[in-house]
N, C-alpha and C positions, 0 to 999 in steps of 0.2 A: 598776777595770780589776784589782786583785788579784783579786778572788773569779772573774771572768771568766777570769782564766788558770789558775786552780786547776780549773774547771770543766772547760777546753779541755784540758788538757797533763798533769791528776794521772795517775798510772800506780795506783796504788792508794788508790781513794778508799775513806772510810769510808762506809759505805752509811748506817751510822745518825746520820749529820751529816745535818739538815736540807738542809744546802745540796747533797745529794746525792739527794735525794727529786725525782724527775719524775712529773708527770703524764701525758705524751706521749712514748715513745721511737721515734725515728724510724731506720728501717735505710735506711742510703745516703742518700749527698751528691751526689749528683746536682740535674739539675732539679727532679723530680718530689719526690725527697726534701726537698729546701731548701724548694721551695713548700708542702710541706707543713706544714716546721718554724716558716717563717713566718704560714702560717696559724693553726698550733695556738699560736704565742705572741702572734697578734694576738688571739686569745679568751681569753687567760688565763692557758694553761698553761704551768708551766712546764716546758722542751723540751729532749730529749737526742736529738743526732744520731750515730749509730756507721757511722762509714767504715773499710771494711774496708782500703782503698789507704793508704797514707803520704800524709802532706799534698801530696809532688810531684808523686803522681799522682789527686788526687782529683778528685771529678766524674762519673764514671761514663763512661759514652757521650757522656753531653752534653759532655764538653770535646772530644771529636773531630768535634764534628759543625761544620756552616758555620753554625749561629746559625737559618737558616730556619725560620719560623712562619706556619701555615697559618691566616689569620684572615678572619672576613665585614669587610667596611667597604663601607659604600655609596658611598663618593667620597672626593675627595682630602679634605675635611673632618674627617672620620673619619680618616684617616693621621694628619693636623696634630694630633690628640689623642694618639695614640701617638708621634709624631716631632715636637714643637714646633719644632723646628729647622731644618723642610724651609722652602726658602727659596722665594721667587717666580721665580726663576730656577729653579729645580729643577723647578716646578709649571709654567711657561711653556715648560719644551722636553719635558717628558715626560707621556706618557699613562698615566695610571695606573688608569682604568677603574674598577671595581668589583668586587668579590666578594661575593656575596649569599648569604644561608641557603640556598634553594636550589639554589645552583650547590654548595655546598660538600655537601649532602644530596646532591644528584647525583651527584656525584665521589665519596663514599663507597661510596656503594651500587655505581654502576658497577665500579670496582677491584676492589671485594670481592664482587662478582657477587651482590649482597642478602645478603650472610648475617651481616652485623654487626647486633650485637645493637641495636634501636632505639631503646632509651631511653638507651645508651650514646653512641650517636650524637648523640641529639637535645641531652642536656648539653654532649658537645664543641663541636657546629656554635653551640650559643644561648649558650655561657658563652665563647666563644673569644676575641669582644673585651673583655669587661666583664676577664675573665683576664688579657689583656695589659695593658690599662689598671691594673688592680693592680698587676702587676710593675712599673710604670713609678713608680706609686706607692713604692716599696719601693726604689725606685733603679736598677733595668735601664733601660737605654737601647736604642732601636729605631731602625734605620736601613730607606731603601729598599734591594732587593737588586739594585741595579744591576749588578753583575759577572756575576750568574748567571742572573738570568731578564729580563732586556729587549735588545734588541736595536736599531738606532738605524734608522729607514726615512724616507730623505728627511732632513728637519732636525728630525726627531721620535724620541724617544726611547720606544719602546713595550714594556708590561710583557705577558709569557705566561704561561700554564698555571695562573692564579689565586695565584700565588705572589709576596708582594711585600716583605713586612717580613723583617728579620732581627734578631738581637739584635748589638747594638755590640759588635765586636770578635769577631762568631762564638761559637762552644761554648766556649772558655776565656775571652771577656770575658765572656757570661753566667753562667758559674760563678761567675768572681772576683766580680761585683758581687752575685751572690744569698749569698757566702760573707759579704762584708763588711756587706749586709743583716742577715745571722744576729748576726753579731758586733757589730752596733750594739743589735742588740735583746735581746741577753744570751743566745740561743740558743748551750749547750755542744756543742761539736764535739770527738767522741774519734777521733784516726785510728789506723789500725792495730789496729781494733778489728773481729775476726769475730765476729757474733753466731752461733750454732751452732745455739740451741733456743729454743722458746718456753716460757715459764713459764706452764702453763694447766692448768686443769680442768676441772669440769663447768660452773661457774661463767662460763668464758671464760679470755681470757689477764690475764697479772698481770704480765707483765715478759720479758724476754730473757737468756738467758745466753751471756755474751760472754768470749772469749778473747782477752787483752790484756796484752803485754810479759811473756810467759809465764805470765800467770793467768787461771783459769776462775773467772769470778766470776756473782754472780746481779747481774742492773740492774732491781729492780723497778718497775713502773710502770702506769699504769690501763689505760693504753690503748698499742697498738704501731701504729705505720706501715710494714708493709714496700715499702719503693721502690729494691730492691738489683738491679733488672735482671731479664734474660732468662736464658736459661741457654745464648747462643752462643759464651761461651769455654770451653764444656765438650765435650770432643771425645766423650765418653763418650755424654753426652745427646743431643750433635747424632745421632750415627750411632741411638741409640737409636729417636729420633723424628722426626728429618726423613730418615734413610733409609740406605742405602748409600752409601758415597761423601762423606757431608758430612762425616765427621771429616778430611775433605783441605782443607777451607776455611778458607782466611786468614781470621781475625778483623781486622776492621775497627776495634774500639775496644776496651774494657779488658779486660785477662785477668782483671779478678776478676768478671765476672760470669758466675757458673758456673751458679745455679738456686737456692742457695743459702737465699734467701727462700723461692722456690715451695716448697721439699722442707720446709722448717720449718713452713709451713702445712697442706701435705700430712700430715704427718707427725700435725697433731694435729684430721685428719678434715675439713679445707678440701675445697671442691668445685673440680676443675679444671674449665678450661671454653676453648672457643676452638680456633683451627686450630694443634693440636701439631704436626703435620706440616709447617706454613708458616714461612716468615721473610722477613724483608727482606733482601734479599743484591744485591748490585751487580758490574758487570763494576769490578776492582779490578787493580793492577798484577799481572803474573804475578811478579813477583821480589819483591814488598813482604814483609814480615817476617810471621812467624807471628801477633803480636798488632798493633794498632794501634802507632803511633811519635808520640807526643805532639810531637816537632818538627816533623812532618811533616802531622799533622790529616789532614784528609782529603783530601789533596793524592795520595793514591793512586788514587781513582776517577778513575773515564774515563767521562764523559757525555754527549760529545757524537756518541756513535753515529748517530742520526738524519741527521745529514749525510753519513756514510759507508755503507761498508756491513763487513760482520764474516763473515771466513772461519774455519773451524774448521782441524784437522790434514790432513783430507782434501782441503782446498783448494775447499771449498763452503760459502756462503752457509746461514744453518739457523733463520733468525729475518727477521721483519719487522722492519727497524730503524726504521721510520717509522710503527709501528703508532699512533703517539699523540704526544703530547710527552712529554720527557722524565721530566716528573713525574709521570707515571702509569703509565709501562713500566719503569724503572730497578730501582726494590726487586724487580722477579719476574725481569728477563732474568741476573740471578746465577746462580739456578738455571738456566736454559737453558744458562749457559756450563759449569756445572758438569756437567752430561750430554754434554759434546760430547768427541771422543775425547781422551784426556790432561787432561780439564778445562781447557782454554786453549783461548783465539780472539785473532785478530788485528785489530785496526779498523784499515781502511784510508780516505785522506783524500788527494785532490787538491788543488792550487792554489786551485781555485775556492774552496772552503769552509775550507781552515785559518785564514784569519782571524776564522772564528767557533768555533774552539777554546777552550773554558774555559781556565782560569789553571792548571789541574790537567795541564794536557800540555803545559805550558813549566816545571814542577819539574826541577831535577838529579836526583833519585830517576825516573828514569823507564825502561821498557824500550822503547826507539824505533829505527825504522830509515828512514834517507831514502835518496830514489832518484832519479835523472832519466828513467829509463823503467821500466815495468811489469816489464820480464824483469828489469832489477837490483833490484827490489825484490825479485821472488821467489826470487832467486838468495840476497836476504840474510834473508830471513825465515825463525829458525828452526823446524824440526819440521812444515812444511808441504807437501804435495805440489805442487811449483810448477807442473808442467805443469798440473794439473787448475786449480790457481789461477788460470792466466791465461785458460783455457779458461770459466771461471766467470764473469768480470771481462768478458772478450769477449760472452758471452751476457746478461749484465747490462746493461751500454752498450747493447743493441742493442734491447731492451727499454723504454727508458726512453722516456716518453710529454715529450718536447722542446718540444712546442706548449703545455705549461701552464704557466704562469709559477712561479719559485720563490720562495718567500715563509717566513722561518723563524719568522715570527709567528706565524701560523697552521697551521690544517692544509690544507695547499694544492692536495689531492689530486696532487699531482705524482708520478707513480708509474710502476710497471715491468707489461707485460703479457706473458703468456704463459708466465711463469717458475713453476717447482715450488713455489716461495717469492717470491711478490710481496712490493714493499715499497709501501706506500699512499700515503705523503707524504715531501716533501723528496727524492727521488727525484734525484740527479745521475748522470751518467755520469762515471769515473775515467778521467780519459783528458788531465788538463792536468797537465803535470809544473811543480815536482818534487813527487815522492808524498811522503806520509808512512805509515805503519804504527806500531800501537802494540799491543803485546801485554797481554793482561786475561785472569785469571780467577775464580774466584767468590769475593768478599769477603762475609761475613755480618754484618749490623747487627745486627739483634734477630730474635728468634722470638715468633711470635704465640701461641701458647700458654702459657696462664697460671690466675691465679685466674680464680673467679666473686665477683661484687661487685655490690652493689646501688646505687642512686641517691646514698646515701651514702657510697659508697666501701668500706662495710664489707664484711670477707670472708664468703660464704657457707658454710654445713654444707653435706655429701654429704648429712648427714639431712634439709637443707631448714632455711631460717630464717639469720639472721647467728650469726656467733660475736662473742659479746661482746668487747669490747675492740680487734678486730681488724680493719685497715682497709690497702686496698692503694692503690698508683698507680704509673704510670708502666710501664714493658715487663712487668713482670709481673702485669698483668691481661690477662686473656683475654676474647674475645667480640667485639674492639673491629674488628681486622684480619684478614681471610683474603686468602689466594692473593696480594695485594698491597696496595697503600698508596699514599696518595697525598701528594707529596714534601710535607715538611715540618710534618705532621702530627703526627710523634712528640713534640717539643717540647711541643708546643700540648695535645696529650693529656696529656702529663705534669704540666704547669702547671695545666689545669684540676681535672684528679683528685686533683693533688697539692695544689692548693688545699680543696677538697672533702673530701677524705679527713683534714688536718689538722683543719680547721674542725670538723669533726662529732668525731673521735678529744676534742680538746680538749674540747669542750659535755658530751660522754659523761662522759668523766674527771671534769672539774669538779662536774656533778651527782650522780656516784657518790661523790664526795668529800665532798660535801657532806650528804648520807645521815646519819641518826643512827647 
C-alpha cells in the first residue's frame, strides 16, 4: 500500500526510480481511460493514469451520465450473466425482450445516416456484451434501467428503445467502481496532472509532458492511450468547428474536456476523422450553470418531450417531437433548440401525460411553470408570444388523430395531420389541466469529430499507417457518430475501445521493451 500511495500522490517523482517507469500512460480517468488502464494492467503493463481534474471532479463526462449502456443481449439469460442478482420476481413482471446484433447495427446505421465507419461499428456491436461481462469481472455492477427505459402496460413492465442495462449507481457509481478496480490492481493515478504534449519523434510516441503541482515534467512511456474526451468544454473550438452560436451552448458535463488530447495528437501528425461539425446535444434546463454540476448530474436534461409539444419564442412548434423514441432523437434535438430565436424553447404537457415525465422533471433546480388554464400558462411563460402560442396549441389539438390509441412503449402512429410540422407518434391533445411547461436550451454532451484509429485503436497518421505507441478511445475518436447517436452508446463505446486500446498498447509496449 505504501508503494501505491507513492505512485498515486507523489508530486515530484524521481523518474529515474524504476518504480516510476511506466509501460503505458493513459490520459484521462473516465470510463474509457479506466477501462484502458485495467486492460493494459491485465496484460502485464505498468500503468499510469493522468487525470487533469482534482480527485473530487474525477471521471470526466462519465461521472455526469445516468450510466446507461447499450448492449447486445439475446434475452433474460444473457441479462442474468450481467445482472446476477436479477430476481425471479423481476423476470416475472418484466418484458425485457432482446436486443440483437442486427438491431444494434440497424440503429447505428439509421441514426448516423449510414456514415459510421463499418469496422468501428462492427467492433462496437460484436464486443459490447463481452466487454460488459469483462467489466463485471473487474467489479462493475449492472442493473435493469427501470426508471428511465420502461413503462407499465397492464400488469407488465415493458422496456423500449433497445436500452435495458445501466451501471449500478449511474455514472458516479461506474467511475467509483472502476477507480477501485484500478487501485486494487496497482494502477497509478495522478490527479491534477495536465498532459500538455506528447514526447514523439520519427519512431513514434515515447511518453507525455505533464504539468502537475506547478512543475512541468517528462513522463516516459512505451505507449500512450489518449482518452481525455472531446472539445465540448472549449467555447472557442465549438464556435470554430460546430459553427456560430455554439459558444452559447451549456456544457452538460466536465469543464476539463477542452480537446487537449486531440490537439496533442494532431500536433504530431495524427489524422483527424469524423463529423467535426457534429455533436451530441440535448434539451437542457434553460437556467442550468455553464458547466455540469456534479450534485445534479444529468438532472438538468429534459427528455420526455415525445409526450408533449415544444414551443419557441415565436409561439410556434418547430420539430416533430414524436419522430422516434427519445433514445434516437434526443442527441440531435439540442442543436434544433439552439437554432431557435434566443436559443430556447418550452416543453408543454397536460395532466394526461405528466405521470410519464422522467425523474429529472421533479428536481428542485428546474425552470417550470404550472397553470390551470392555457391562457394562464401563456401569461406565465417567459419570452414567448402568448397569443401565437395559444393559436398554435389550438391548431395542434384540432389536428390530433384521436381515433388512434396512445401507447408510450411502441411507435404508436398516433399523429397529427395537416400541420406545417406534424407530430408522427404519441400525439395527445393539450387540453386537460393542470398544465406544466419547462424551459430548455441546448446542452452539449460531447463532440463527434476526433482522431482516426484502426481496429487495434492505434492512432493513424495523416501520412497513412499507424503512429507507433499512440492509441485512443472514448469521445476523442472520430468516425463512429455522425449527426446523431443511439442513447447509451457512448459509455459502451468508451469501454469497448478503451479495452481494445489498453490491451494492444500493453502488448506492443511489452514486446518493444523485450527487444535486445
